[in-house]
C-alpha positions in Angstrom: 62.6 -12.2 62.7 62.5 -11.5 66.4 60.2 -8.8 67.7 62.4 -5.8 68.4 59.9 -3.7 70.4 56.3 -3.9 71.6 55.4 -0.6 70.1 51.8 -0.8 71.3 52.9 -1.0 74.9 55.7 1.6 74.3 53.3 4.2 72.8 49.7 3.3 73.3 48.4 6.7 72.3 50.3 6.6 69.1 48.7 3.3 68.2 45.3 4.7 69.3 45.7 7.5 66.7 46.3 5.0 64.0 43.4 3.0 65.3 41.1 6.0 64.9 42.0 6.2 61.2 41.5 2.4 60.9 38.0 2.8 62.5 37.2 5.6 60.1 38.1 3.4 57.1 35.9 0.5 58.5 33.0 2.9 58.7 33.6 5.0 55.5 31.3 3.0 53.2 33.9 1.2 51.1 33.2 -2.6 51.0 35.4 -4.3 53.6 36.5 -6.9 51.1 37.8 -4.2 48.8 39.6 -2.5 51.7 41.1 -5.8 52.9 42.1 -6.7 49.3 44.0 -3.4 49.0 45.5 -3.9 52.5 46.7 -7.4 51.5 48.2 -6.2 48.1 50.1 -3.3 49.7 51.3 -5.7 52.4 52.5 -8.1 49.8 54.4 -5.4 48.0 56.0 -4.2 51.3 56.7 -7.8 52.5 54.8 -7.4 55.9 54.3 -10.9 57.3 52.0 -9.7 60.1 49.7 -7.7 57.8 49.7 -10.4 55.1 48.5 -13.0 57.6 46.0 -10.6 59.2 44.4 -9.4 56.0 44.4 -12.9 54.3 42.5 -14.2 57.4 40.1 -11.2 57.2 39.4 -12.0 53.6 38.9 -15.7 54.2 36.6 -14.9 57.1 34.5 -12.8 54.6 34.3 -15.8 52.3 36.4 -14.0 49.8 37.1 -16.0 46.6 40.1 -18.4 47.1 41.2 -18.0 43.5 41.4 -14.3 43.9 43.3 -14.6 47.1 45.8 -17.0 45.6 46.2 -15.0 42.4 46.3 -11.5 43.9 50.0 -11.0 43.2 49.4 -11.6 39.5 46.0 -9.8 39.3 47.0 -8.1 36.0 47.3 -11.5 34.3 43.9 -12.9 35.5 41.5 -11.5 32.9 38.2 -10.7 34.4 38.7 -12.7 37.7 39.0 -9.3 39.4 36.2 -6.7 38.7 37.0 -3.5 36.9 36.6 -1.6 40.3 39.0 -4.0 42.0 41.5 -3.7 39.2 41.4 0.1 39.4 41.9 0.0 43.2 44.8 -2.5 42.9 46.4 -0.4 40.2 46.1 2.7 42.4 47.4 1.0 45.5 50.4 -0.3 43.6 51.2 3.1 42.2 51.0 4.6 45.7 53.0 1.8 47.3 55.7 2.4 44.8 55.3 6.2 44.8 59.0 6.9 44.8 59.2 5.1 41.4 55.8 5.8 39.9 54.9 9.3 41.2 51.3 8.2 40.9 50.9 8.4 37.1 47.9 10.2 35.5 46.8 7.0 33.8 46.5 5.2 37.2 44.7 8.1 38.6 42.2 8.3 35.7 41.6 4.5 35.9 40.7 4.7 39.6 38.8 8.0 39.2 36.5 6.4 36.7 35.5 3.8 39.2 35.2 5.7 42.5 33.4 8.9 43.6 35.4 11.7 45.1 34.7 10.5 48.7 35.4 6.8 47.8 38.7 7.8 46.1 39.8 9.9 49.1 38.9 7.1 51.5 40.6 4.5 49.4 43.7 6.6 49.3 43.6 7.0 53.1 43.3 3.2 53.4 46.4 2.7 51.2 48.4 5.3 53.2 47.3 3.7 56.5 48.4 0.2 55.5 51.7 1.5 54.2 52.3 3.1 57.6 51.2 -0.1 59.5 53.5 -2.1 57.3 56.5 0.1 58.1 55.7 -0.1 61.8 55.3 -3.8 61.9 58.4 -4.5 59.7 60.5 -2.0 61.5 59.8 -3.5 64.9 60.0 -7.1 63.8 56.4 -8.2 64.2 55.9 -11.5 62.5 52.8 -13.3 61.2 49.8 -13.8 63.5 50.3 -17.3 64.9 46.6 -18.0 64.8 46.4 -17.6 61.0 46.9 -21.1 59.9 47.6 -24.3 61.8 50.4 -25.8 59.7 50.5 -29.0 61.8 47.1 -30.1 60.4 47.3 -32.9 57.8 
């Protein structure tokens, strides 16, 4: 897909506002690997090439488990590969990413609520909402994957 608009150049203050929320999430106390895991899963659901490349790279840079990265789309079928806390966060992020269909079921809320404090749950939900917004912006304006992610020419 060809880039339709350089949205950062067109409205830098708008992107700065999103950046302020992003900075808050980075400093809120949630583990960055958990936040990036949720960012990646929501981006997979939404089909955002730019965010998938960005958050996969972020997880790899954090020495995140390669099996978890590979199997993220099928996390429900992976037994205890993902921790109980990760599974609750993934279940919640999927419910919110598909909110028009799921309406955030009580069972999903109770699962995540059992693993996170009030503040953590609020911050996790802000992170999920933020990546959904970023996905819509990047997809809407045709932003493709970050070219520095992987050198596919290497043997």
